N, C-alpha and C positions, 0 to 999 in steps of 0.2 A: 279948686283948681280945676281946669277943664282936662278932660281925658288924654288929649294930645299933649298937653304940657306935662303930665304925670309920666306918660309913656317916653316922651323926649328926655325926662331928667333920668329916668331908669336906664336908658340906652346910655346917656352921656356919663352917668356914675358908672356904669360897667366898664365902658372905654377907658375911662381914667385909671380905674384900677387896674385894668389888665397892662396898662403902660407901665406900671410899677413894677411888674413882672410876677405878679401873685398867680397861683395856679387858676386855670380856667373854671373848674367846678367851684373851686372858693368864691372867685369874684360873682359867678352868676348866682350862687346858692344864697351868698350874702345879701345882694342887692334883691332877689326874690323874697326871701325871709323878712328883711326889713320894710320893703314894701307892702307886703300882706299885713304885718303887723300895724304899720302907719295908718293903712286904709279900712282896716277891719277890726282893729284891736286884736283881743286875745284869741278871738275866732278864726284869725288869718293862720294860726299855727297848725290848723286842720288841713290847709292846702299841702304842706310839707310832707305830713303824715299821709295824707291820700295818695300823693305822687308815690311815696315810697313802698306802699301796698300795691300800688299798680304795677310798679316794677317788678315786686318779687312774684306776683303773679303771672308775669309775661314769659310763658313758658318757652317761647323760642329764645330767650336770652341764654339759655342753657348751650346754644351752639356756639357762642362765642368763646368760652374757654375750651372747648372742644377743637375749633380750628385752630385757635392760636397754638394751643399744645402741639398739635400735628405739624404746623409749620417750623416749631422749635424743634421738634425730633427729626425732621428733615433736614433741618441745618445742622444739629449738633452731631448727627450720625453719618454726615457727607454723602447722603444720598442725592444730594444736588449736585455734588462734585463729580459723581459718576455719570451724572446727565449731562453736565458740561462736557465731558471727555468725548461722549458721543457725539455731540454737536460738533466738536472740534475735529474729528475725524471724518465725519459723513459732509460738513459743509466747508471744511478748511480748503479743498482746491478751489474753490470759487472765489473771485475777487468780492472782499466784503463777507465772505461765508461766515467767518467767525463773529463778526457782528450781528448777521442774520440769526445765526445760533444763539446768540446772547439774547436776541429778542424773544425767540422760541423759548428758551429757557426761563424766561422771566413769566411767559404766559402760563407755563406749568407750574411754575412756583406760586403763581398768583392763585392758580386752580387748588393749590394746596394749603395755601396760608390766609389772604385776604388782608395783608398788611403790606404797604409800601415799604416800610422800613426793613422788613424781610428780604426782600427782593433786592433793595440796595445793599444790604449787607452781604448778601450772598455774590452778587454781583461784582461788588467791589472787592471782594477777598478771592474770588475764583476767577472771573472773566477778566477785570481790569489788568491784573500783572501780566496774563498770557496774551491779551490785545497789545499791550505796549511793548512786551518782548517781541512779538512778530512785526513791529514796525508800523502799527496801526497809528493813523493821526491822534494825537491826544484829545484833541476838540470832539472829533468824531466819537472816540471812546467814551468819553465823558457824556455826551448828549445821549447816546445809546443806553446807557446804564441808567441815567436819571428818568428818561422817557420810559425805558422798559419796567422798571421798578415802580412807576406810577400805576401800571396797569392792575396791580394788587388791589387797589380800591374800587375796580370798576368789575373784574372778572369775578365771579362767585368762588368762593364764599367770601365776599366783601364784608369786613367789619365794618365799614364806613355806612353800608347800606343798612345794616342791622341796627345802627344808631338811628339812621334817618326812619327806618321802619318803625321805632318804637316812638318817636316824635310824631311822626306823620300818621300813625295809627294804620299802618299799610301793612299787608302780608310780607312777610321776608322772603317766602318762595318766590313771590311773584316779581319782586324786586331784583332778585338772583338771576332769574331766567331772562329777564329784561336786560341784564348787564352783559350776558354772553355775546350777542350778536354785535352789539356796538364796541365792546373791547376786542373781538376778533378783527372787526373793520378797522378799528385804530392800528392794532399790531400788523395788519396788512399794509396799511399806508407807511408805518414805519419801515418794513421790509422793502416796499417797493423803493422808498426814498433811498435807502441805504444800497440797494442793488444798482439802481440807477446813477447814484455819484460815485459808487466804486467803478461802476463800467466807464463812466466818463473821463475819471482821473484814478488809475489802480493803484498810484503811489500812496493813496491815502488809506487804502485797506487791502494790502498785497495778499494774494493766496499762498496756501502752504507750498513749500518747494517740492520739486519733483523727486527729490531724494528722500525727503520726510514722508511723501505719500507712499513712496516704495516701501518704507519700513512697517507698513500696514497690512497685513494679508487679509483676505476675505474672510477667514475665521475670526481674525480680531474685529473686523469691523461688525460681523454678526453678533460676536459676544459684546461688544459695546451697545449695539442696538438693543440689548435686553434692558440695559440701565435708562432708555428711554422708555420702554415698554411698561416698567414699574411703575412709574407715577401715574400713567395712564390707567392701569389695573386698579390702582389704589382710587383714583378719581372714578373710574366706572362702578368700582364696588360700593362706593359711597352715594354717587348721584343716581346710579341706575335703578336700584329698588325704590327709591325716593320719587322719581320721574314717574314709574309705572304704577305707584300708589301702594307698593307694599309695605314701606316705612313711613314713619312722620320724618318731620326735617330734624328733630333733635335725634331719633334713632339713627338717621343717616349719618350724622356728624359722628356719633360714637362709633359706628361701623367703619369710617374713615380713620379715626384715632386706632382703633383695634387693629386694622390692616396694615396702617403705617408701623405700629409697634412691631407687628409680626415680622414685617420685612426687615427690619433694623436687628430684630432677634436673629432671623435667618442669616443675615450677614455678618453677625457677631458683633455688632457695633452698640447695642442699646446696654450701655453700662449704668452703673448706679450715679455716677457722676451727671450723664447725659439726663437721666431721669430728674435728678434735682435742679439741673439748671433749668430744663424746659418747665418743670412745676413752679419754680421761683418766678421766672419770666412771666408765664401764664397768670400766676396769682396777680402780679403786679398790673399787668396790662386790663385784665378782666376787672380789677378793683377801680383802677382809673376810669375806664369807660362806664361803669355803673355809677360812679358819683357823678359825672358828666350827664348821663341821662336823668338822673336823680334831680339835678340842679335844672335842667332844661325843663323837665316836667314842672316844676315848681314855677319857674319862672313864666312858662305857658300858662299855667293856670291864673296867675295873676292877670296876664293879658286878657283872658277870657273874661274874667270878672270886670276888668275896665270896660271891654267891649271896645279895645284898641284897633282890633282887627276891621271891624265895621267902621269906623272912623277913617283909617287908612284907605280902605276901599272907596269911601265917599269922596275922599280927597282927590284919589286917581281918577275914578270914572265920573264922578257928578261935577267936580269942581274944574279939574284939568282936561276933562272929557277925552281921556286916553283910550285908546282901543286895545283889546286884551293882549294883541301880539307886541304892543308897543311896551306895555306894562311889563310883559314876561321878559323882554330884551333888556330893560332897565335893570331887572331883577339880576340877570346873569351879568350885566356889566357892574352891579354892586358887588358881586361874588368875586369878579376878576380885580376889583380895586381892593377889597377887602384882603383878598388872598395874598396880596403883597406883604401883609403884615400879620396876619393870623393863620393858624392852621386850619384844617378842615373842620375838626370838631368845634372850634371855636366860632367859626363862621356859622355852622349849623345851629348852634344852640342860641346864638344871639339874634338871628333873624327868623329861625323856624317859626316862633311864634306869631310872626306877622306874615311871611311868605308863603307857608303850607296852607293856611287856611283861606288865604286871597286866592292862590292858584285854583283851589278847590271850586271857588266861586265864579272864576272867570270862563266866559264862554270861548273855548278853544277849538271847538269841534270835534271834541273826544267824549266817549261815554265818562260818567263821572267816575265809576270804578277804575278807570284807566289813567286819568289825569294824573293822581299823584304818582303813580306808577312810572308814567313818563317822565315826569318831572324829576324823580329821585334820580333818574338815569342822567338827565339834564345837570342836575346839581353836582353829581359825582363827576363828570367828565370836566365841569368848571372847575372843581378841587383840584384835579389832576393839573390842569393848566396852571391854577393858582400855585402848585406843587413847584413849578418851574419858573415862576416869574420873580425878577428881580424887584425890589432888595431883599427880601427876606423870605424867600420860597424855601419851603421846608426842605425838599430834595437838593438845593444847592448848598445848604450848610451841612447837610449829610455826607454829600460829595466830598466838600472840603475836609470833612473829618476823616474820610476812608483813603482819599488820593495821596498819591506821594508828591513830595515837595516840587517836582518839574511840571504839575498841574497847577496852575495860580487861579486864583479866584477870577481872574479876568477871563481865562480860558473857560471856567467854569460857566460864567455868565453868557458868553458868546456861544458856547457849545448847544445851548438849549433853543436857540432861536428857531432853528427849521422845524424842530419836533413841537415847539409851541404852534407853529403855523399849521403843522398837520392835525393837532389837536382841536384848534380852532374850527378847521375844516370837518372834523368828525361832529363837533357840536353842532354847527349848522346843518349838517346833514339829519342828524337827530331830530333837530327841532322842525326842518321842513317836512321830513319824510318820519313822522312818529313811528310808523310800523317797523322800522328797523330795530327799535327798542321793544315794541308790543308784540310782533309776530309770535314769538317763542312763547311766551306767558301765555296767551290767548289761544294757541293753537294746543298747549298742553293742558291748559284749564287745571293747572296745580294750585291748590289751596294753601 
């Protein structure tokens, strides 16, 4: 059977199994194992074993449980709630101020956690009730929380970029630094949109009343400002020594956990129950990601053995005569379509064996060591867009689970439109100007 037919059969089988609702890692792993045994007999079992050894030896993987644990400690000890109170007081007098404060809250939470679901949970439980109570338009509120929480997979320490790094064999530190500026640019676009729309129509996002503002003295405001300084101190204590070269990536993640736990202890909130919940959730998420990476590596090994990447490259370049940028745009469009039905990890492990090697071979005018870093940011932004696109965007259904009854599914769908447009603008900017993503990692030269 031709290589192209075998590859097509593997993909079609995988998609059919996913439609049945099976777990992503189970579907991909089964297809990889069955294909390896069918193609190479009992010798094919070495592929899965080799992939597992590669995963176990990948030292940066230790950062995954560290950052997930740190995020859950932040959530369970209500450190994030203190942070929102600070934004509430300082930005409340401005039209749209609480929505702007929510975006800033999501940026800081993203820098502490690296998961979209953490930002969604915190925003929905802390910011959502307060924004609705203050008379904010329900569609604006829904869009702000969904878009803001998606920043968690772009701003470091992004767990999605850790997964991409393992599959693409790219340095995690470079990918994290590459996500900083695009993440801040996207957050800035969100804030500009909120400010402009609130200025044009103040009834959508009314400011705090004069009476309520008078209830906070200067001393109260300065005390609450300390709540905003704390996460910045945690982030600085973690990333500062790493960027300066004093610690490795894993050591920096341990420092971040230690400082977060210490802060919770000083506030008297780090209880046994908090420790148990954070540990249990961290174990579950870490195991899930490790199984997905293991399955993806096994699947990719089969594709390498088939030579399918060269076949796809020959199809695009030699037979269809497409230029590199056309191929890249088609890749991103395929991600957007898949994102309507699949989550980010499923998208990555399905197409990474084809797309990542193909991108590395395309002549896009960038040095070879920077192409995969840049493409990792493009992939992650596309995932953010996919999180918010109907019918099955990940954040859409999370929002439905957290939102009160007065916010309907139709409201949730309509609320994300302007933010999807802003994300697409961000994607285009990074594609046209790669240095938006590459400036920081090339300037700091962190390995």
